[in-house]
Each structure stands twice: as C-alpha cells, then as structure tokens.
C-alpha positions as CSV (number, residue, x, y, z in Angstrom):
1,X,100.7,-20.2,125.9
2,X,100.7,-17.1,123.5
3,X,103.4,-14.1,123.3
4,X,102.2,-10.6,122.9
5,X,103.9,-7.5,122.6
6,X,103.3,-3.9,121.8
7,X,105.4,-0.9,121.0
8,X,104.6,2.9,120.9
9,X,107.6,5.0,119.8
10,X,108.3,8.6,118.9
11,X,110.1,7.5,116.0
12,X,109.9,4.7,113.4
13,X,109.9,1.3,115.1
14,X,113.4,-0.4,113.5
15,X,112.5,-3.6,111.5
16,X,115.7,-5.3,113.3
17,X,114.0,-4.2,116.7
18,X,110.7,-6.0,115.6
19,X,112.4,-9.0,114.5
20,X,114.6,-9.2,117.9
21,X,111.4,-9.1,119.9
22,X,109.7,-11.7,117.8
23,X,112.5,-14.1,118.2
24,X,112.5,-13.6,122.3
25,X,108.8,-14.5,122.0
26,X,109.1,-17.6,120.1
27,X,109.2,-20.0,122.8
28,X,105.7,-18.9,123.9
29,X,104.2,-20.1,120.6
30,X,105.4,-21.9,117.3
31,X,102.1,-22.4,115.4
32,X,101.6,-18.6,114.2
33,X,103.3,-15.2,114.3
34,X,101.4,-12.1,113.2
35,X,102.0,-8.1,113.6
36,X,99.3,-5.3,113.4
37,X,100.7,-1.7,112.9
38,X,99.5,1.6,112.0
39,X,100.4,3.2,108.4
40,X,98.7,6.1,106.8
41,X,96.0,6.2,109.6
42,X,95.0,2.8,108.7
43,X,95.4,-0.6,110.5
44,X,97.7,-3.1,108.7
45,X,97.9,-6.7,109.6
46,X,100.3,-9.9,108.7
47,X,99.8,-13.3,110.0
48,X,101.6,-16.2,108.9
49,X,101.2,-19.9,110.2
50,X,104.9,-20.3,111.0
51,X,106.9,-20.1,113.9
52,X,108.8,-16.6,114.5
53,X,112.0,-18.2,112.9
54,X,110.3,-18.5,109.6
55,X,107.9,-15.2,109.8
56,X,108.8,-13.0,106.6
57,X,108.6,-9.7,108.1
58,X,107.2,-7.3,105.6
59,X,108.4,-3.8,105.4
60,X,107.0,-1.5,108.1
61,X,107.2,2.0,109.0
62,X,105.1,2.8,111.8
63,X,105.5,4.2,115.5
64,X,102.8,1.9,117.0
65,X,102.8,-1.9,116.5
66,X,101.5,-4.9,118.2
67,X,102.5,-8.5,117.7
68,X,102.2,-12.0,118.9
69,X,103.4,-15.8,118.7
70,X,100.9,-18.5,119.5
C-alpha cells in the first residue's frame, strides 16, 4: 500500500520537515518516492525509483506540496 501526504502552509515548507514526513511514510512503500510542488506558479515534480531513505531531496521552495512512497 502507498503512503501519500499533502502540506499547504502560509510560509515556505522547510526541507527538513518534508524529509521527516517521507521517512515516516517509508514503511508504506519501498519501491519509489516522489514529490510534486508549486514553484513560480508551475507544477514541479521529482520521482525517483528508490525508497525514502535513498531519495535525494531536491531544493524546494514552496508553500504547497504533495508526495508519495509506493
């Protein structure tokens, strides 16, 4: 079963917070980890075929993000 999360904030979401959420979700999926967020009014995505432990978190500056582990 997959793990899914979403965060909407008034301030930029800290990178460490995103990483902590992914680590908590890693038990829900170990085959792929991904994020989508809004930057400069465009949707950005980063999906890697690795568990959350090995996911290389890109530089993200956003107030809205969704992510998954599967």
